[in-house]
VOGU-3710 file (C-alpha; in Angstrom, 3 decimals, decimal comma):
1> mevrnlfvkm> 0,045/0,026/-0,107  2,846/2,482/0,983  4,752/1,855/-2,273  1,774/2,597/-4,341  0,881/5,710/-2,717  4,512/6,874/-2,864  4,619/6,205/-6,579  1,453/8,178/-7,263  2,799/10,985/-5,106  6,270/10,796/-6,746
11> mavvaiamls> 4,887/11,005/-10,315  2,662/13,912/-9,484  5,509/15,739/-7,595  7,996/14,994/-10,538  5,695/16,882/-13,018  5,512/19,785/-10,645  9,122/19,807/-9,880  9,878/20,004/-13,606  7,792/23,059/-13,763  9,626/24,455/-10,800
21> lfafaacggd> 12,873/24,124/-12,343  11,691/25,774/-15,467  10,293/28,691/-13,276  13,711/28,774/-11,243  15,684/28,739/-14,490  13,697/31,587/-15,870  14,604/33,638/-12,875  18,257/33,640/-13,672  19,448/32,981/-10,287  21,278/35,355/-8,143
31> ddgdggdggn> 25,261/35,716/-7,991  25,545/37,917/-4,987  24,808/35,034/-2,552  22,444/37,215/-0,486  19,604/34,995/-1,245  17,695/37,876/-3,098  16,242/37,916/-6,549  18,845/40,236/-8,096  16,079/42,528/-9,116  14,656/40,209/-11,551
41> gaptatepad> 11,095/39,797/-10,272  11,628/36,057/-9,293  9,197/34,759/-6,480  10,812/35,641/-3,157  9,886/36,012/0,348  10,423/39,879/0,894  11,383/41,009/4,215  11,119/44,789/5,345  14,198/46,864/5,774  15,738/47,084/9,433
51> geepteapde> 13,077/48,794/11,706  10,316/48,787/9,042  7,071/46,930/9,465  5,692/44,938/6,530  2,668/46,536/4,815  -0,130/45,194/2,828  -2,986/46,913/1,015  -6,073/46,891/3,153  -8,933/44,312/1,827  -6,356/42,731/-0,415
61> qssedvtacd> -5,112/39,310/-0,193  -1,406/39,014/-0,485  -0,425/36,199/-3,028  2,017/35,004/-0,249  -1,279/33,974/1,446  -2,184/31,693/-1,385  -0,889/28,170/-1,577  -1,441/25,680/-4,212  -3,804/23,770/-1,789  -5,941/26,943/-1,437
71> lvtkeeaael> -6,940/26,548/-5,083  -8,372/23,233/-4,699  -9,943/21,410/-1,772  -9,776/17,679/-0,883  -13,338/17,374/-1,661  -13,250/18,924/-5,115  -10,194/16,661/-6,043  -12,317/13,458/-4,656  -15,414/14,778/-6,894  -13,249/15,080/-9,872
81> lgepvddadt> -11,500/11,731/-9,566  -14,840/9,987/-8,649  -13,171/8,409/-5,516  -12,044/9,342/-2,089  -8,602/11,026/-1,776  -6,074/11,201/0,997  -5,059/14,695/2,746  -2,758/16,787/0,513  0,980/16,189/0,186  2,447/19,758/0,269
91> gaascvysae> 5,703/21,211/-1,013  6,947/24,716/-1,305  4,856/25,323/-4,348  2,846/22,072/-4,646  -0,323/20,316/-3,615  -1,040/16,707/-4,601  -4,215/14,735/-3,714  -3,752/10,912/-4,294  -6,561/8,282/-4,163  -7,035/6,578/-0,885
101> sidsfasvgl> -7,383/3,118/-2,622  -4,272/0,910/-2,920  -5,625/-0,252/-6,499  -5,670/3,264/-7,931  -3,026/5,614/-9,320  -5,605/8,697/-9,508  -4,308/11,987/-8,412  -4,614/15,730/-8,683  -1,536/17,705/-8,701  -1,261/21,623/-8,696
111> glfsfetdga> 1,783/23,864/-8,679  1,615/27,744/-8,083  4,293/30,040/-8,687  3,593/33,702/-7,753  6,220/36,410/-9,124  6,882/40,000/-8,177  5,841/41,281/-11,606  3,657/40,054/-14,748  6,794/40,279/-16,741  8,654/37,806/-14,496
121> antsfdegka> 5,742/35,471/-14,623  5,762/35,871/-18,402  9,499/35,035/-18,978  9,046/31,798/-16,677  5,972/30,832/-18,585  7,716/31,307/-21,941  10,808/29,575/-20,842  8,972/26,546/-19,442  6,867/26,414/-22,622  9,978/26,370/-24,861
131> qvdspedlsg> 11,311/23,179/-23,138  7,989/21,373/-23,865  7,810/19,152/-27,256  4,681/20,078/-29,067  2,837/22,255/-26,504  -0,854/22,590/-27,419  -1,838/26,364/-27,079  -5,191/26,769/-25,084  -7,357/29,802/-25,494  -9,718/31,255/-22,814
141> lgdeaywdpl> -7,650/30,361/-19,820  -5,978/33,370/-17,912  -3,488/35,468/-20,009  -2,069/32,438/-21,650  -2,086/28,600/-21,498  -0,926/25,313/-23,143  -1,118/21,712/-22,542  2,194/19,729/-21,918  1,654/16,349/-23,392  4,534/14,677/-21,791
151> fgsvdirqgr> 3,741/15,717/-18,230  -0,005/15,784/-18,813  -0,375/19,240/-17,284  -2,210/22,408/-18,226  0,078/25,200/-17,568  -1,465/28,846/-17,301  -0,039/32,206/-16,531  -2,447/34,703/-15,095  -0,991/38,050/-14,250  1,980/37,361/-12,219
161> hfvtisvafa> 1,125/33,767/-11,285  2,089/30,594/-13,079  -0,019/27,687/-12,319  0,154/24,039/-13,562  -2,698/21,527/-13,076  -2,161/17,675/-13,727  -5,025/15,049/-13,245  -4,528/11,336/-13,461  -7,219/8,811/-13,048  -7,073/5,258/-11,705
171> dgdsasaegm> -4,476/4,373/-14,397  -1,982/6,942/-13,392  -1,862/8,498/-17,049  -2,169/12,225/-16,647  -1,428/12,567/-20,316  -4,738/11,149/-21,589  -7,417/13,001/-23,276  -9,390/12,192/-20,103  -6,767/13,830/-17,832  -6,498/16,886/-20,062
181> eaalalaetv> -10,506/17,285/-19,877  -10,327/17,092/-16,107  -7,307/19,471/-15,761  -9,291/22,029/-18,072  -12,426/21,706/-16,189  -10,524/22,476/-12,846  -8,561/25,296/-14,331  -11,570/27,830/-14,135  -11,968/26,938/-10,446  -8,181/27,397/-9,544
191> lsrlp> -8,135/30,564/-11,661  -11,148/32,159/-9,879  -9,258/31,607/-6,749  -5,959/33,635/-7,396  -5,761/37,084/-5,928
//
């Protein structure tokens, strides 16, 4: 039972990890060793200068407050898959719901990367897309979107956010037409929850 659960989670996390690498590569890194973004708008945890208090616009949710698991609930994942799911496995930018059944490889995986600027998100999105063999452009989702047939994910840029959604059913194949349709159906809900 544990081996199957680990395999399902590993496959979903691998797909999201690949996107994370694309997002990080698009950031260009930081050579000064201070851990900052080097001014390139990459996703960072910003800290106020000494003696300053962090500020946030009133009545506006900060994207740092939104995690991948805020975009889809356990109940929504179970309804989409048509079977009960375990609690989410989370990472720095990922959320994976896996089927409870030891006989199922079903899962819903999400990655959320929030950048300081739309331009930084656009750069990361474009560089990630450039790494995909035969991406299929999708219209009507966010600012731009594509289907990644290798990893079976819908990748979307909306403003300064880059989201990836992958849905695999009992056979574990997220690259199937059924997986694509399910990811597209989930995309509207996900995008509506972004700040």
